[in-house]
N, C-alpha and C positions, 0 to 999 in steps of 0.2 A: 582437092575441092574441099569448102568449106562443111562442115561436117552440120553445124546447129543451120544449115537452109530448112532439109526435110521437117524440123524440130519447127520452128518457126511457121513456117508454111499449116502445118498442123494446128499451130499453138493459134493462128489468124483465124483460122476455118473454125476452130472450134471456139472462137469468142465471140465470132460474128452471127448468134444467133436468130437474130433475124435475116434468118437466108431465106432470099426469093426464089422461087423455081422457074421460071420462065426466061422465055429469051427477047421476049417484049418488056422494054426498062422506060415505065409511065414518069415522066416531066415530075408530074403532082397528081395528089389524090387528091378526093371528095367525100364528104360524109354526112349526113344532114343532121338539122338542131330542129326540135320542136319545145316549144315549153310548155310546162304539164302546171296547167293552170292552179290546182287546187295546193302546190306544195312550191310555186315560181323558180320552181328547178329546171336544169336545161338538158334534157335529153338528146343522146345523141344513137345512133344502131352502127352496128358494124356485126358480120357474119364469123363464126368461130365453131371450131372443130371439125372432126371427121364424125359423119355427113355435118354438114355446114349448121348452125344452127343461128335465128338471126336474135344477136343479142341489145335489149334495149338498155344504156348505159348512160346514170347522171354525169354530166361532162364535168371537169372540174379541171379547171386553169392552171392549177399552182399543182396538182395533183400528183404524187410522186410514180405512180404508174396503173395500169388495169389491174384490179382486183374483180374477182367473181366468184358469186359464189358456187361453191364446189359442193355444198351437201346434198343440193335437192335437185337431182336428176343430171348431174354431170356423164354423160359418155361420149365418149370420144374413142377412136383407136388409134389415135395420135398425142396424145397425152402423155407426156413427158415430166418425172419431176425432174428440180435439178438436185444431183448428186453434191455430197460437201465438197468442198473446197473444187470443186469445177470451175471452169472460166466463167459459166453463166453466173454462180454464185458472186464471182470477184467482180461481176459488171455490174449486179445486183447491190454488194456493196454490202453483202450477207456471208460471214463469217462465222457465223453459229453453224452447229451441227444436230439436225431432230433424230428422234424416234419416233415409231409411232404405234403406239400398243391395243389397234384392234386390226383388222382382215387391211391388206391395202385397197386402197382407192382412190381418186383424184383428191387431193387435200391430204391424205393419210399415210405418207409412206414413208419406211427406212433412209437413212444415211442419205437426207435430203439437207438442204438449206431453208431458213427461214427470212420472210420478211413481215414488215410494219403496217398490213392492210389498216386504211384509216376513213372513217365515216367523218369528212371533212364537216359534214351538212349539223350532227350531231356532236362532233369535236368524241369519236369513240375509236380507236387503234385496238388491234388483237395482232395476232401471229398469225403465219401463212405458211404455206408450203411454196416455196417458189418453181413454177414450174415453165412446161413448154408447148401451145401447139398452134394449131394450123386460124391464123385470122385472114379473112379477104373482103377488100374494102374497094370501091369504084377508082375507076383512074380517070384524069382529068385534062383537056387540053386548054382547061379555064375558063373555057368558053357554056359546055356540057360535061357531064359525066360519061367517060369512056366503056371500057373492055374495065372485067373485076380481076382483080392481079389478086396475090395470094402470097403473104410470108407462111413459110413452114414452119416457122420453131419463134414462132412469138413468144418474146416471154413476158409472163402476168402473174401475179398471186393471188392464189386461193384462200377465200376467207367465210367463215361460219355465214349460218343462214341470218344469226343477229346483228353481223352489220348492216341487215339490210333496213332494221329499226329509222326511219324518220325520211325515207329515201322516199322517191316517186312509185304509186300502184304498179308495178309488170316489170318493174327495172331487176335487173342482173346483178348491178355491182356499180363500178366507178371507174371514168378513163378518166385518166391523169395526165396532164398536157404539159406538163411541168418541168424543169429544169435538170433531168439525172438521165443516167441514161437506156434509164429502160423504160423512158414514158417515149407517148407515142412519136412525140417528133421524132426522136432521135432514133427509134429502131426503124421508124420508115425510112429515115433520110440513112440509116448504115443500109438497109432492106435492099433498098435502088440505086441509092448513090447520087440522091439528090441534098441539096443543099437544106440547111439542119435552121426550116422555116418555115412557120406556118400562118396562117389566118383563121383569126374567128368574126364571123358577121353574126348576133344572135338578135333577134327581134320578139316580139310577144307572142309571133303564132310559129312560123319557119325561117328556120336559118341557114350556116352554113361552115362548116368548118375545114380548110383545105392546106395540105399539108406541102411543101413544095412552095417553089416562087412564084410568081404571077405569071401573066395577067392573071385577074380575078372579075370576072365579067357581068353585071349584073344589069336583067334587063331593063332599058332597054338600048343596050351594047354598050355600058359605062364601062369600063375599066379601072376601079378600084382603086388597085397597087397604083395607080397615075395619082392620085389623090392626097398619098399619105404626108406628113410631118413627122421629121425624126427627135426624138428623144432616147436618151441612153437608158440602159435596163441596169437596176445596180441587184450582186448579189448581195443576197442578205446572209453573215456569215455563220448565223446561229438558226439549226432549223424551225420551221414555226409549225411543225405537226404536231398531233397530237402525242405522240410518242416518237423518241428516236436516241439516236446513239449520240454521246458524247464528241465534241465536236465535228457534226453533221452542217454542212450548213442547210439555206432553206431550198428548197425546191418550187418558193413562189414566185411571179414576175413584182419588181420593185421598179418605182420611176420614182426623180428627184424634185418635188412640190418645192420652189421657191419661195412661191405667197399665192394668197389666192384674192382674187377682185374681183369685188361686185358691182354691176354695171361701170365697170372701169376705175372704182378708185378699191384702195389695199384695205381687206378686212385686218385690222390688228390683232395678230394673234402669237404667240410664243413660238419660234421658229426654231426652237430646238429639237420641239418635238418632234419637225419634218425631218431630222438625219438622225438614222442607225447608228443605236451608242453599240457599244463592246458584247453588250449583252443580249443584241438581236433587237433591239426595243427600239419602237419610233419608225419614221419614215410611211411611204405610202406605196399600199400592194393593189391590186387590180385582182378581181377576185368574182369564178362565175357563182359561189356556194352562197355568197350573201347578194338576197335577191335586192337592196338597197344600199347605196352608201353608206358607212358606218364613220363617223367622229369622234374623235375624241372630247372630253365632257365640253372645254375649254375651247375646244375648234369650236363643237358646237353650238359653244352658247354663241360665241363670238360671228360666227356664219349664218345663223337666224337672227341675229341680232340685227346686222346688216342686212339680208334680204326681206327681213320686214317694215324697214324703214323705206327701202328702195322702193318698196311694191305700196307701200303709203303714198310716197311721192308719184306714185300712176295712180292715184285713188284705190286702190286695190286693199279691198277691207277684208280684214285677218275675221275669221269664226273660229266654235272650240274645238279642239285638236281631234282627229280621228285614228285610231290605235292602228299600227304604232309608229302611226307621224303625229308630232307634238305641234308641229306647223302647219296651221290649216287656212283657207280663203273662200271667201263666193266668189264663183263663178262668174258672180255678174256683170264685172267691170273687166272682164280681159277676155281681150280679143284672140278670135286664130288668125294663125297665123301657118305659112309653109312648114317654118319649122316649129310649131305647136306651140301652146297656150305663148302669148305674149307678156313676157312678165320679164325681172330680172334678169340679165345672163351673168350665170356664176364662170369665172374661169380661174384656170391651172395655173398657174405662170413654173415652166419649168426652167432649163439649165439658164434660158433670157429671156430679155422681155417680148421678145421677137417668137418666140417658142410658146402656144398659149392652145391650150386643151380647153375649148367650150363649150358649155354644158347650157345650149338652149332648153325652152321651154319644153320638148317636146321629150329631154329624159330628165330634166329635174319636178315635175308637176306631174303626180299622180291623181287623177279624177276618180273620184272614191263616191262619187254618184251626181245629176247632173248641175247640182248647185253648189259643189264641194269641191275644190281640188287643193291635196298637198304636196307640201316641198317632200319629195321621196328618199330622203333624206334622215338615220335614226343615230339617236346617243349613244356613244358606245361607252360611255363611263368613265372612271375615272383616270384608270390604271392600265390601259389595252396594249397589247404584246403590241400592235401596230397603231400607230396612229391618223390613217387615213387609208378605210379598204373600197377601193372603188366597186360599187353590188354590182350586178346583172343591166338592172334598167336602167340605168347609166351608162350601159356599155350598147346600149340596141339600138339597130339602124346605123350602129361607126364599125366599121373594118379596123380590124386591129392585125397588124403585120409584128409577128417577134420573130427574129433573126437573130436566134442562139448563137453562130458561129461571129457576128460582127458585135452581140448581147446591145442589141437596141430594137425601141419599139417605132414603130409606122403607125400611125393614125390618122385617121382620112376625118373626122367631124363627122358630124353628122349629113346623113347623106342625102338626107331630103332635100337637103341645099341644091346638090344633082341629081334632083329629079329620081333619085331611084332609091330603093329600101335593100335591108337584107334578105326580106324575103323571093327575092328576084333573082335569084339563080334559076338558071333553066334545066331541073332536071329533069322534066318531063321530056326533052327530046336527047339524044343520047349520041356521041363525037363518034 
C-alpha cells in the first residue's frame, strides 16, 4: 500500500482550515448589508468566537481577508493562532515567522505567521497575526434565510485598534470578499463544498450578500440570478493593496471597459488608460469602499463635458458645484422616471458593442438638495493606479454575481426596471 496516502489525508485535513462541523450542508449563505449614512460605507454582520459575538464589519469587495480588532476585548475559547510554516500560513501566503514580546493573547503569540491587514478606506496597512476561530452565518435557499451554519476554523487576521480609524462607528474590522484563498468566498466555498460564486446587492439602506449560486430571490418573487449579462473578470498581476509582497497579484475585481458612451454617443478618451499595463496601472475595477465612481482626470473631463452637453440638449441647467461633486444641475427640468432622474444614460461598453453596463439616473445622479442634482462621479487626478473605479453608489440596486471559478461577472442592470430593489430580500421569514 502507498505509504503517502495517510500523509496526503492529513495534509488535506490540515489545509482545509474552514472546517464546517455539521451534517446539514447549505447550498448558499446569506448576510445582511446596511449603509452607514455618515461614512457612506456598507456594513455587514457575522457572528464570530466562542461564545458567539455579533460583529459589524465594513464590506470590502476587493479585500484580501477578514480582519478584526483583537486588542479590544477579544475573548474566545476557540481562538487559535496559525503556527509558523503551517498549512494555514501557506494558504494565506504568509511565509514570515513572528514573535510577541508581551503576555500571550489573541493577536500576540510566539511562533506565528502574520499577514498585512489593510484599511482600504484610509489606505493604511499594518502587520497582524493570522489566526482561526469560529464563524457563524445564516444559510439560505435563495428565498429566505435558513438555519445558522458554523465554520469552526475560519482564518482571519488580528489587527490593532488604530486600524479602525476612518471606519464607521461600531465596526470591529473589515470583511474581505476578494480573489484570495482566505477571503470569505473561497473559505465558505471550501467549507461547504459549493461553487466559488457570490453576489452582492447594495442599496442606500438595506442590502444583501449571497455566498454560493442562485436563486437570488427578491420580493415580489424576482430571481435576480435570471437577469444577468456576463463579462469576463480580469486579474491585475500587480497588487493594488496598501502594502504587499513583490509578485503578489491584486485581490480586486477588474472588468474590461472598451469605451464609454453617453446617450449612445462615444466619448473620446485615451483608450490605452482602459488596459492594465505590466506595472498594474490602468483598467477598471469595482469597489465598495469608494462611495462614488472615480475617473482618471482626462476621462473625467471628457465624460463630464459630454454629459453636460447631452444635458443641455434636454434643457437641463447647470448650477454651481457642490463638493465632492464638480458637475451639478438644477432639478427643475428633470423628470422622475422608474429608473431615477431622466438624464443622459452613461454606458460602459464591455467585451463587445452588445454587452453594455448602463448607468441610469438612479445611479448617476445624487440629490444634494431639493433643487440640486449632482453627477455622482469624482475626479481621480492625473496618475491614479486604476483609471476607472466603479464606486458603491453606481452599484446600488444592481445585483452583481462574481464567479471566481469561471472568472466572470454577472450584472443585472438597475433592478427598478424589474420592479424590485436590493432591499427586497425577505429576511423576516426563515426557510
